[in-house]
C-alpha positions in Angstrom: -3.2 24.4 -55.3 -2.7 27.1 -52.6 -6.5 27.3 -52.1 -6.8 23.6 -51.7 -4.0 23.5 -49.1 -5.6 26.4 -47.3 -9.0 24.5 -47.3 -7.2 21.4 -46.0 -5.6 23.3 -43.2 -9.0 24.8 -42.3 -10.6 21.4 -42.2 -7.8 20.0 -40.0 -8.2 22.9 -37.6 -12.0 22.4 -37.4 -11.5 18.7 -36.7 -8.8 19.4 -34.1 -11.1 22.0 -32.5 -13.9 19.4 -32.3 -11.6 16.9 -30.6 -10.6 19.5 -28.0 -14.2 20.4 -27.3 -15.1 16.8 -27.0 -12.3 16.2 -24.5 -13.3 19.3 -22.6 -16.8 18.0 -22.4 -15.7 14.6 -21.0 -13.5 16.4 -18.4 -16.4 18.6 -17.4 -18.7 15.6 -17.1 -16.2 14.0 -14.8 -16.1 17.1 -12.6 -19.9 17.1 -12.3 -20.0 13.4 -11.6 -17.3 13.8 -8.9 -19.2 16.7 -7.3 -22.4 14.5 -7.2 -20.4 11.6 -5.7 -19.1 13.9 -3.0 -22.6 15.0 -2.1 -23.6 11.4 -1.8 -20.7 10.7 0.5 -18.9 8.5 -2.1 -15.6 10.3 -1.6 -13.4 7.4 -2.7 -15.2 7.3 -6.1 -15.0 11.1 -6.3 -11.2 10.9 -5.7 -10.8 8.4 -8.5 -12.6 10.7 -11.0 -10.8 13.8 -9.9 -7.5 12.2 -10.4 -8.5 11.7 -14.0 -9.5 15.3 -14.2 -6.2 16.7 -12.9 -4.3 14.5 -15.3 -5.9 16.4 -18.1 -5.9 19.8 -16.4 -3.2 19.8 -13.7 -3.2 23.5 -13.1 -6.9 24.1 -12.2 -6.9 24.9 -8.5 -10.6 24.2 -8.2 -10.1 20.6 -9.1 -7.3 20.3 -6.5 -9.6 21.9 -3.9 -12.3 19.4 -4.7 -9.7 16.6 -4.4 -8.4 18.0 -1.1 -12.0 18.1 0.4 -12.6 14.5 -0.7 -9.4 13.3 0.9 -10.2 15.3 4.0 -13.6 13.5 4.3 -11.8 10.2 3.9 -9.5 11.1 6.8 -6.5 10.8 4.5 -4.7 13.7 6.0 -1.3 13.5 4.2 -3.1 13.4 0.8 -5.4 16.2 1.8 -2.5 18.4 3.0 -0.7 17.9 -0.3 -3.7 19.0 -2.3 -4.4 22.0 -0.1 -0.8 23.1 -0.6 -1.3 22.6 -4.4 -4.4 24.9 -4.2 -2.3 27.7 -2.6 0.4 27.2 -5.2 -2.0 27.5 -8.1 -4.3 30.3 -6.8 -3.4 33.5 -8.8 -2.8 36.7 -6.9 -5.7 37.6 -4.6 -8.3 35.6 -6.5 -10.9 33.4 -4.8 -10.2 34.6 -1.3 -12.7 32.0 0.1 -10.7 29.1 -1.4 -7.4 30.5 0.0 -8.9 30.9 3.4 -10.3 27.4 3.4 -7.0 25.9 2.3 -5.1 27.9 5.0 -7.6 26.9 7.7 -7.6 23.2 6.9 -3.8 23.1 6.7 -3.4 24.6 10.2 -5.9 22.0 11.6 -4.4 19.1 9.7 -0.8 20.0 10.6 -1.7 20.2 14.2 -3.6 16.9 14.1 -0.7 15.3 12.2 1.8 16.2 14.9 -0.5 14.7 17.6 -1.2 11.6 15.6 2.5 11.0 14.9 3.4 11.4 18.6 0.6 8.9 19.5 1.8 6.4 16.8 5.4 6.6 18.1 4.2 6.0 21.7 2.0 3.1 20.7 4.8 1.5 18.7 7.1 1.7 21.7 4.5 0.0 23.8 4.1 -2.7 21.1 7.8 -3.3 21.0 7.8 -3.8 24.8 4.8 -6.2 24.6 6.6 -8.1 21.8 9.7 -8.6 23.9 7.6 -9.8 26.8 5.6 -12.2 24.6 8.8 -13.6 23.0 10.4 -14.1 26.4 7.3 -16.0 27.6 7.2 -17.9 24.3 3.6 -16.8 23.8 3.3 -17.0 20.0 -0.4 -16.0 20.0 0.5 -12.8 21.8 3.4 -12.1 19.4 1.0 -12.6 16.4 -1.4 -10.1 17.9 1.4 -7.6 18.3 2.5 -8.2 14.7 -1.1 -7.6 13.4 -1.3 -4.3 15.3 2.1 -3.1 13.9 1.0 -4.0 10.4 -2.2 -2.0 10.9 -0.3 1.1 11.9 2.0 0.7 8.9 -1.0 0.4 6.6 -2.6 3.5 8.1 0.6 5.4 7.6 0.6 4.3 3.9 4.0 2.6 4.1 5.0 0.8 1.0 8.2 -0.7 2.4 6.6 -2.5 5.4 3.6 -4.8 5.5 2.0 -7.7 7.4 0.9 -10.8 5.5 -0.8 -14.1 6.4 0.8 -17.2 5.0 -1.3 -20.4 4.9 0.4 -23.8 5.5 -1.5 -25.7 2.8 -1.0 -23.4 -0.2 1.8 -23.2 -2.8 3.8 -20.0 -3.3 1.8 -17.1 -2.0 2.6 -13.6 -3.2 2.8 -10.8 -0.5 1.7 -7.3 -1.5 5.2 -5.9 -1.4 7.9 -5.4 -4.0 11.5 -5.9 -2.8 14.0 -3.5 -4.3 17.4 -4.9 -5.5 20.2 -4.3 -3.0 17.9 -3.3 -0.2 17.9 -5.3 3.1 14.6 -6.5 4.4 13.8 -8.0 7.8 11.2 -10.8 7.9 9.6 -12.1 11.1 6.9 -14.7 11.5 4.6 -15.3 14.5 2.1 -18.0 15.3 2.1 -21.8 14.8 0.8 -24.1 12.1 0.4 -27.9 11.8 2.3 -29.9 9.3 1.8 -33.4 7.9 -1.5 -33.8 9.6 -0.6 -33.2 13.2 2.9 -31.8 14.0 2.6 -28.3 15.5 5.5 -26.0 14.9 6.5 -22.4 14.5 8.0 -20.9 11.3 11.3 -22.6 12.2 9.7 -26.0 11.4 10.4 -29.5 12.6 14.1 -30.2 12.8 14.1 -34.1 12.7 12.5 -34.5 9.3 13.9 -33.9 5.8 12.2 -31.0 3.9 13.4 -32.0 0.5 15.0 -28.6 -0.1 15.9 -25.4 1.6 15.0 -24.9 5.3 13.8 -27.4 7.9 10.6 -29.5 7.5 7.5 -27.2 7.7 9.5 -24.0 8.1 8.8 -20.7 6.3 10.5 -20.2 3.0 10.6 -17.1 0.8 11.7 -16.2 -2.8 11.1 -13.5 -5.4 8.6 -14.2 -8.1 11.2 -13.6 -10.8 14.1 -15.4 -9.1 15.2 -18.9 -8.3 17.0 -18.4 -5.0 15.0 -19.7 -2.0 15.5 -18.1 1.4 15.0 -20.1 4.7 13.6 -17.2 6.8 12.0 -19.1 9.7 10.7 -17.0 12.6 13.3 -14.3 11.8 15.5 -13.7 8.9 16.8 -11.1 6.4 16.8 -10.9 2.6 18.9 -8.7 0.4 17.7 -9.5 -3.1 19.9 -9.2 -6.2 16.9 -8.3 -8.3 13.7 -6.4 -7.9 10.5 -8.5 -7.5 7.4 -9.5 -5.6 8.0 -11.6 -2.5 6.4 -15.0 -2.1 6.1 -17.5 0.8 5.6 -21.2 1.2 6.0 -24.0 3.9 9.0 -26.2 3.4 7.6 -29.6 2.4 9.0 -32.4 0.1 5.8 -32.6 -2.0 2.6 -30.6 -2.7 0.5 -33.6 -1.6 2.2 -33.6 1.8 1.6 -29.9 2.1 -2.1 -30.4 1.6 -2.1 -32.2 5.0 -1.0 -29.1 6.7 -3.2 -26.6 8.6 -3.3 -23.1 10.0 -1.3 -20.1 9.1 1.5 -17.7 10.3 1.4 -13.9 10.4 4.5 -12.4 8.8 6.0 -8.9 9.0 8.2 -7.6 6.2 10.1 -4.4 6.7 12.9 -2.7 4.9 15.7 -1.9 7.3 
């Protein structure tokens, strides 16, 4: 009996060892594929593979160095900085001096660039704020829309998850914006531009006041709600939402029927930002 149990344990160990070797082989194959993708300039694909590698072996500094290089080539400085720092954390003692020097050198360059870029972003946003005020004062909705699109572009470049720009079409039903609103957080929503409703009435996101909308908001105005909620918010050209639950934000034009909405035309550009 003891011999049989010993044999069984030996077989299990052999099987487990085979699984480990197979897993190691897959990980090594992904490393090689990522290196080849990097040589071909397909750095985004290389990043995706390297993320799979570091999930399996999170403490291999060489993998993080490869990931840092790929991010660097994609001009994703914050991600590259994080990976270079991880390389320095994982490098044992005085091993691989070349890798340490590379990480140190790139961190100095990227940190300096980051400071300059942040200062330029802040200055540009101040100028956009001034242009926005001028455009609103002149009631130039096209100019306001252009400013909104520029702001959204900066937010996207910075990788912000709590602030986005989104185009809402007048003819469509509820349209989901790529942002999740957190319960209890206050969000500011602003809409720029004009659209046509009911085949010819031109209005802003505030809609047309002398017609019934059949629900929340004025006729043709901008409405919002969470995908998992029932409360509808009349946001118009400017409004705030403090949701009682967490969910995806959706938009629609305020019309009594879908058939009537199909007569609409155009779109608005909407900024959503957590305050």
